[in-house]
Structures are given as C-alpha cells and as structure tokens.
MIMI-133485 format. One record per residue (C-alpha): x, y, z; residue number from 1; residue in three letters. Coordinates in pm, 1 decimal, decimal comma. Each point is the difference from the previous one (the first is absolute). Layout:
<rs>
R         xx         yy         zz     n   res
R          X          Y          Z   NUM   ALA
...
</rs>
This chain:
<rs>
R         xx         yy         zz     n   res
R      -94,3     1300,6    -1357,5     1   MET
R     -172,0     -318,5     -118,0     2   LYS
R      -39,8     -264,5      270,9     3   ILE
R     -123,5     -357,0      -48,2     4   VAL
R      -83,3     -250,1      276,0     5   CYS
R      -22,9     -368,2      -92,6     6   ALA
R     -249,0     -175,7      228,5     7   GLN
R      -46,4     -377,5       -4,3     8   PHE
R      -14,1     -312,8      217,6     9   CYS
R      342,9     -167,1       20,0    10   PRO
R      -13,9     -378,6        8,9    11   GLN
R      181,2     -125,5      308,6    12   PHE
R      354,3     -123,1      -81,0    13   LYS
R      -66,9        2,6     -377,0    14   LYS
R      266,6      248,9     -101,7    15   VAL
R        6,2      -63,3     -375,4    16   GLN
R     -378,8       -1,9      -29,7    17   GLU
R      -17,7      332,6      184,6    18   ASN
R      273,6      149,9     -218,1    19   ALA
R     -187,7     -112,2     -310,8    20   ASP
R     -318,9      160,4      131,9    21   HIS
R      178,2      331,2       62,7    22   VAL
R      142,6       -9,9     -353,1    23   LYS
R     -350,3      -52,3     -137,1    24   LYS
R     -135,0      294,0      201,6    25   LEU
R      272,8      243,2      -99,1    26   VAL
R      -11,2     -107,2     -365,6    27   SER
R     -298,8      235,0      -18,1    28   LYS
R      222,0      301,7       78,6    29   ILE
R      206,9      202,3     -245,6    30   SER
R      306,0      203,6       93,7    31   ALA
R     -184,7      330,1      -38,3    32   ASP
R     -256,2     -107,2      263,1    33   GLN
R      225,7      -49,3      300,4    34   VAL
R      286,3      163,3      191,1    35   ASP
R      -36,8     -211,2      315,8    36   LEU
R     -141,0     -353,8       26,0    37   LEU
R      -67,3     -149,0      346,0    38   VAL
R      -71,0     -365,1       86,9    39   LEU
R     -116,4     -137,2      338,2    40   PRO
R      203,5     -122,8      295,2    41   GLU
R      166,4     -340,7      -59,9    42   MET
R     -155,3        8,8     -344,1    43   ALA
R      134,7     -329,2     -138,1    44   LEU
R        0,9     -225,8      306,1    45   THR
R     -316,5       60,3      197,6    46   GLY
R       15,1      112,5      359,5    47   TYR
R      -98,5     -235,3      282,1    48   VAL
R      306,4     -214,0       72,3    49   PHE
R       10,0     -187,7      329,7    50   ASP
R      376,5       -7,3       56,8    51   SER
R      341,7       95,4     -130,0    52   PHE
R       46,8     -356,0     -124,2    53   ASP
R     -318,6       21,8     -206,7    54   GLU
R       92,1      327,5     -169,6    55   ILE
R      373,7      -68,7      -33,5    56   GLU
R      -22,7     -152,3     -353,1    57   PRO
R     -179,9      315,9     -117,8    58   TYR
R      240,0      259,2      143,0    59   LEU
R      167,5      219,1     -262,0    60   GLU
R      335,4      178,6      -16,6    61   ASN
R      -39,8      277,6     -259,0    62   PRO
R      370,8       94,3       20,1    63   TYR
R      115,0     -332,4     -147,7    64   GLU
R     -266,3      -46,8     -268,5    65   ASN
R     -166,3     -263,3      218,5    66   MET
R     -337,1      169,1       -9,6    67   SER
R     -308,3      -88,4     -201,5    68   ALA
R     -148,7      335,9       96,2    69   THR
R      300,5      195,8     -128,4    70   PHE
R        2,6     -198,2     -324,1    71   SER
R     -366,6       83,7      -56,3    72   LEU
R       28,6      367,3       97,1    73   LEU
R      313,3       54,2     -205,6    74   SER
R     -172,5     -131,2     -310,4    75   SER
R     -313,4      208,0       59,2    76   ILE
R      186,9      320,7       81,5    77   SER
R      215,8      -20,3     -312,8    78   LYS
R     -301,8      -72,5     -219,7    79   HIS
R     -211,5      282,1      145,5    80   LEU
R      290,0      236,9       76,0    81   GLU
R     -140,7       62,0      347,6    82   CYS
R       76,2      -50,0      368,1    83   TYR
R     -143,2     -316,3      157,4    84   VAL
R      -47,5      -87,4      368,8    85   VAL
R     -100,1     -342,8      133,3    86   ALA
R       15,9     -186,8      329,1    87   GLY
R      207,0     -317,4       45,9    88   PHE
R      147,6     -215,1      280,5    89   PRO
R      370,3       86,3       23,3    90   GLU
R      276,9     -233,8      106,1    91   ARG
R      243,9      187,9      223,1    92   ALA
R      337,0       38,4     -171,3    93   SER
R      325,9      186,5       61,7    94   ASP
R     -132,6      276,3     -227,0    95   GLN
R     -324,9       17,8      199,6    96   THR
R      176,8       39,8      331,9    97   LEU
R      249,9      254,5     -138,5    98   ARG
R     -295,7      219,6      -91,0    99   GLU
R     -105,9       10,2      365,6   100   PHE
R      278,0      245,0       87,4   101   GLY
R      -69,4      363,2       99,4   102   PRO
R     -166,7      224,2     -255,8   103   THR
R     -139,0      351,6        6,1   104   ASP
R     -323,8     -106,6     -170,2   105   ILE
R      -97,6     -290,0      227,7   106   ARG
R     -217,4       30,6      308,2   107   HIS
R      -34,1     -278,3      255,9   108   ASP
R     -352,0       53,6      134,6   109   ALA
R      -14,7     -291,0      243,3   110   ARG
R      -72,6       72,6      366,9   111   HIS
R      230,6     -228,2      192,4   112   LYS
R     -125,4      101,5      342,4   113   GLU
R     -340,3     -143,7      -90,7   114   GLU
R      122,1     -336,0     -128,9   115   GLU
R      -90,1     -313,7      192,0   116   THR
R      103,5     -354,6      -77,5   117   ILE
R     -364,2     -108,4      -17,4   118   SER
R      -98,1      244,7     -274,1   119   ASN
R     -117,9     -196,5     -304,5   120   ALA
R      132,9      260,0     -243,6   121   HIS
R      365,0      -17,3      109,2   122   LEU
R      243,3     -202,7     -214,3   123   PRO
R       95,5     -350,9      103,7   124   ARG
R      274,2      -75,8     -255,2   125   ILE
R      286,5      253,7      -20,7   126   PRO
R      194,6       94,6     -314,4   127   ARG
R      -95,8     -287,8     -228,1   128   LYS
R     -280,9      143,1     -212,7   129   ALA
R     -204,3      314,3      -59,3   130   TYR
R     -338,9       84,5     -144,4   131   ASN
R      128,5      240,3     -263,7   132   SER
R      -89,5      203,0     -306,7   133   ALA
R      229,3       70,1     -292,5   134   MET
R       11,4      307,2     -220,4   135   LEU
R      116,1      -64,0     -356,9   136   VAL
R       78,2      281,6     -243,9   137   GLY
R      -97,6       56,7     -362,9   138   PRO
R      324,8     -159,2     -121,8   139   CYS
R      -78,7     -322,5      186,8   140   GLY
R      253,4       52,3      279,3   141   SER
R      -58,2      -43,2      372,1   142   LEU
R       -4,5      345,3      161,7   143   ILE
R      -83,8      -76,0      363,4   144   LYS
R     -146,9     -257,0      237,6   145   VAL
R     -229,1      116,5      280,7   146   PHE
R      -72,6     -227,1      300,7   147   ARG
R     -322,6      -17,1      199,5   148   LYS
R       71,4      188,6      321,7   149   HIS
R     -310,7      -93,2      203,4   150   PHE
R      -97,9     -366,8      -16,7   151   LEU
R     -346,2     -148,5       -3,6   152   TYR
R      -41,8     -314,1      208,4   153   GLU
R       12,9     -222,9     -309,8   154   VAL
R      342,8      142,1      -93,1   155   ASP
R      161,2      -87,3      331,7   156   THR
R        4,4     -374,2      -76,5   157   THR
R      287,4       61,1     -245,0   158   TRP
R       97,9      368,2      -37,0   159   ALA
R      202,1      252,2      198,0   160   ASP
R      -76,6      372,9       20,2   161   GLU
R      153,0      229,8     -257,2   162   GLY
R      222,5      276,4      142,5   163   PRO
R     -222,1      300,1      -69,4   164   GLY
R     -206,2      211,5     -237,6   165   PHE
R      191,8      132,0     -301,5   166   GLU
R      -48,6      209,2     -311,4   167   TYR
R      176,3       58,8     -329,9   168   ILE
R        3,9      278,5     -260,9   169   GLU
R      -97,3     -114,0     -350,8   170   LEU
R      -12,5      174,2     -337,0   171   PRO
R     -359,8       35,4     -129,3   172   ARG
R     -132,5     -109,2      340,8   173   ILE
R      138,4      226,8      272,1   174   GLY
R       60,1     -100,7      360,4   175   ARG
R     -132,1     -353,1       43,4   176   LEU
R      -43,5     -205,7      316,9   177   CYS
R      -79,7     -371,0      -23,9   178   VAL
R     -155,9     -164,4      305,9   179   ALA
R     -190,8     -327,6       36,9   180   ILE
R     -352,7      -58,0      131,9   181   CYS
R       33,8      -16,9      382,7   182   MET
R      244,3      291,9      -13,1   183   ASP
R     -306,7      225,1      -22,5   184   LEU
R     -121,3     -119,4      342,3   185   ASN
R      137,8       94,5      342,5   186   PRO
R      304,2     -204,0       99,2   187   TYR
R     -103,0     -343,6      138,5   188   THR
R     -359,3      134,2       13,8   189   LEU
R       67,4       70,6      370,3   190   ASP
R       93,5      364,3      -31,3   191   THR
R     -240,7      290,3      -15,6   192   SER
R     -198,5       24,9     -324,5   193   PHE
R      116,0      359,4      -44,5   194   ASN
R      371,7      -84,5      -18,4   195   LYS
R      -24,9        4,2     -385,3   196   TYR
R      360,6     -116,2      -26,4   197   GLU
R       12,3      -54,0     -378,1   198   LEU
R     -202,5      296,8     -116,3   199   THR
R      171,2      233,7      247,4   200   SER
R      327,4     -110,9     -160,5   201   PHE
R     -149,6       79,5     -341,5   202   CYS
R     -118,5      340,7      119,3   203   ASP
R      336,8       94,0      153,2   204   ARG
R      183,0      -97,9     -319,0   205   ASN
R     -256,9      140,7     -244,9   206   GLN
R      -49,2     -329,8     -179,7   207   ILE
R     -166,1       35,9     -340,0   208   ASP
R     -117,9     -361,0      -34,0   209   ILE
R      -48,7     -262,3      270,3   210   LEU
R      -11,7     -339,0     -174,8   211   VAL
R     -141,3     -291,0      199,5   212   MET
R      -12,7     -360,3     -125,0   213   PRO
R     -258,5     -166,8      224,7   214   MET
R     -164,4     -319,6      118,3   215   ASN
R     -262,4      195,8      193,6   216   TRP
R     -283,1     -201,6      154,3   217   LEU
R     -369,7       57,0      -63,7   218   LEU
R     -152,0      154,8      316,3   219   PRO
R     -253,7     -197,4      199,9   220   GLU
R     -280,1      242,7      -82,3   221   GLU
R       40,5      -80,2     -369,5   222   ASP
R       25,7     -374,4       64,7   223   ILE
R     -324,0       10,3      200,4   224   ARG
R     -183,8      186,9     -277,7   225   GLU
R     -190,3     -283,7     -165,8   226   VAL
R      -73,5      178,7     -326,3   227   ASN
R      334,1      177,4      -30,3   228   LYS
R       62,6      108,8     -361,0   229   ASP
R      356,2     -124,7      -55,9   230   LEU
R       26,3      199,5     -320,9   231   ALA
R        5,7      315,1      217,9   232   GLN
R      289,2      105,2      223,4   233   PRO
R      -10,1      -48,5      376,3   234   SER
R      -93,8      343,0      131,5   235   VAL
R      105,4      -81,9      360,0   236   PRO
R      342,7     -105,7     -129,0   237   THR
R       58,2      320,2     -196,8   238   ILE
R     -132,4      211,7      286,9   239   ASN
R      246,9     -169,6      233,6   240   TYR
R      291,3       71,2     -235,5   241   TRP
R     -106,2      364,4      -10,0   242   VAL
R      -19,6        8,7      380,6   243   ALA
R      358,5     -128,7       23,9   244   ARG
R      115,0      286,9     -224,5   245   CYS
R     -133,7      295,3      197,4   246   VAL
R      344,5      170,1       36,6   247   PRO
R      -12,2       45,1     -378,1   248   LEU
R     -334,5      176,2      -20,6   249   TRP
R     -147,3      110,1      334,8   250   VAL
R       62,5      368,3       85,3   251   PRO
R      217,5       37,5      308,5   252   GLY
R      167,2     -341,0      -29,6   253   LEU
R      232,0       56,4     -296,1   254   CYS
R      341,8      161,6       36,6   255   GLN
R        7,7      382,5      -24,8   256   PRO
R       83,0      107,5     -352,7   257   GLY
R     -136,3     -316,8     -158,5   258   HIS
R     -350,9      133,5      -50,1   259   GLU
R       12,2        1,4     -381,3   260   GLY
R      167,1     -337,0      -43,6   261   HIS
R     -180,3     -288,0     -173,2   262   ASN
R       66,2     -361,0       97,7   263   THR
R     -150,6     -291,9     -190,9   264   PHE
R      -65,5     -336,6      165,0   265   LEU
R       14,5     -296,0     -238,8   266   VAL
R     -147,8     -303,9      178,1   267   ALA
R       31,5     -313,7     -214,5   268   SER
R     -181,0     -283,5      175,8   269   ASN
R      -79,5     -361,5      -87,0   270   ARG
R     -333,8     -178,1      -20,7   271   THR
R     -136,2     -340,4       99,4   272   GLY
R       55,5     -225,2      300,2   273   SER
R      296,1     -203,6      122,1   274   GLU
R       33,7     -234,4      297,0   275   ASN
R     -303,4      146,9      174,1   276   GLY
R       70,8      368,2      -70,3   277   LEU
R     -209,6      212,4     -238,3   278   THR
R      155,1      302,8     -165,9   279   PHE
R     -160,4      335,9      -69,6   280   ALA
R      111,6       81,0     -354,0   281   GLY
R     -116,9      362,5      -43,6   282   SER
R      335,7      114,2     -140,6   283   SER
R      -11,4      379,9        4,6   284   SER
R      182,2      319,5      -84,9   285   VAL
R      -67,9      284,9      243,8   286   LEU
R      115,7      360,5       -9,2   287   GLN
R       73,9      185,4      323,7   288   PHE
R       49,4      371,8       40,8   289   THR
R      -85,1      228,3      289,1   290   LEU
R     -381,0        8,1       -4,1   291   SER
R     -300,4     -140,0      177,6   292   GLU
R       -7,2     -321,3     -203,9   293   SER
R      206,9     -239,1     -211,5   294   ALA
R      -51,0      -43,5     -373,5   295   ASN
R      -61,6     -354,7     -128,6   296   LEU
R      128,5       -2,3     -357,8   297   LEU
R      -96,7     -359,4      -72,4   298   GLY
R      -66,5     -340,9      155,0   299   ALA
R      -65,1     -359,0     -103,7   300   LEU
R     -259,5     -235,5      144,7   301   GLY
R       54,8     -248,8      281,6   302   VAL
R       20,3     -291,7     -244,9   303   ASP
R      109,1      175,9     -320,2   304   THR
R      276,7     -170,7     -195,2   305   ASP
R      145,9      273,0     -217,4   306   GLY
R      172,0      335,9      -27,9   307   LEU
R      -65,0      338,0      159,9   308   LEU
R      114,7      291,8     -219,3   309   HIS
R       35,8      344,4      160,3   310   VAL
R      160,2      317,6     -132,1   311   SER
R      109,8      247,9      266,9   312   THR
R       28,9      294,7     -240,4   313   THR
</rs>
C-alpha cells in the first residue's frame, strides 16, 4: 500500500488559503503514487479556538454539502483515485446523532468512575460540535465520519466527546481505524499510563492501519533545545507514539493469536505555532508487529512543509 501524509502549517481561520495550499502540495502526486492520503487534524481551520461562538462559523456538516473539507477531499480523491482522511470541526446534525446508536464495531473507552467535574479534559458543551475526521473514497463520496473520543483541553471549549473508537473494512486498505491526536493518550490524562485504550482496541480487533490526524504539540525538551534542527523529526515525539502502542508490538501484551499481525500507524501532524502553542510536525508511518522494537518507515521534520511517501509492501 502507498501512503502519503501531507504536513503543513494551517493558517488560523483562513479556510480557502489552507485548501489552496493543500491543493498545491498534492498536485505533486500522481494516482499511481498513493492509495491513502492523510491530512492533519482540523486541517483547514487551525486549532486553538477559545469558545463555541468563535468556532461556530467554521463548523461543517459533511452530510449536507456544507463542508469545505469534504469539497476539497472529494476533488482530491476523485483525481487521485485514492482514499483521503482529514480532520475538521463538525457541526452536530440529525445524521451525526443518529450515528451514535449501538454498533458492534464501536468501543466506548471512557472511565466514568474516574471523571470529576474539575478535570480540564472533560467536555463543557454537549452535543453541538465534534472534533472529527472524515474518510472519503476514491469515487469522491463520503464513507464515514470518526469523532475524537478523548478530548485535549483546547477541544473542550467547543467540542463534545465522540461516542467511541471505531473501524471500517476497506478494499485495497484492509481494516482501518481512524482516531484523532489525544485519542492516543490515556483518557483525561488522569488514568494509568498503561491503560492503552486506543491501541488495545486496535489489538483486539486486529486493525491493519491506525490513521491519526494530529495537532500534536512539540515536547518541552525539544523547545528548550536551542540549536534544534527543525528539518529533523522530533525523536521524543515519535518515541512517545511508539510507547503508546505497546499492545501492538511488545511480547506478552498483545492478544493471543495475534502474534503475526502487522499494524501500521499513520500519524499526520501539523507544523508551526498558533495562539501560543507550538506543534511537533514529525509526521510518521510506523509498523508494529510482535517483536522487541517498532519499525519507523518514514518521518518528516518538525518544520517540514511537504509530503511523506511510504510504501508498506
């Protein structure tokens, strides 16, 4: 499979400019170079919104063709004949809430007994908007919307929690799970580090590809490094992602009978700074199988504006 991550610095609230930049980036790709294209979290809007009122004009409903992100992805997917995933802020609709019904492939990984009203990562605004990612197929149609299940503190000013982790079976791709950034962390950051909620879900369900649009922050140790080479990836960031995936590769932690299964992590992150936050870039594709280490198939630099091409075969 041919995977491409598009890494760039979205301009805050400049949707058309960001869409034009993505078009320019992907104009360098031909259809024979890509099966799956992944953009960052909230790729066309930027990330750090202070309130629901501030983000409300930028919310998108992909089910009623009221979505700049869907319009862009549909055009790209038809041109390249590939699957495309990108993050976007979703306006809650009747269709959205209908999708929250019971399903055999959804897992609610929240730990309600540990919730407290003072926790900064718990939602403050119910059922109005979601930090989401859409999957668009090679014919330009919307296949599925995934919602961020675990919120980062910045999300809680406007978004509610998605109902659970999910996966889908796709031709050419296999069993694909789409999750978003903070979903890789423990729920509310208050639970034990070794809960591994997302990657345990992937292990149990033998996910082939875990796709993660991200707005992952640059760690303090990289920020403090005066002579940091921003053309190189953030090693602490990639090491942390690997550490959150141990059920997929550490002997004794994966499900019995899954020892020969490969899972690929596609982490598509953004670059730059926004409203006081600095992002880690370092978009990566990692391969996990039962062994003593993970396999990094490719990564971009902290500040690289461009494309990461990886073939998994």
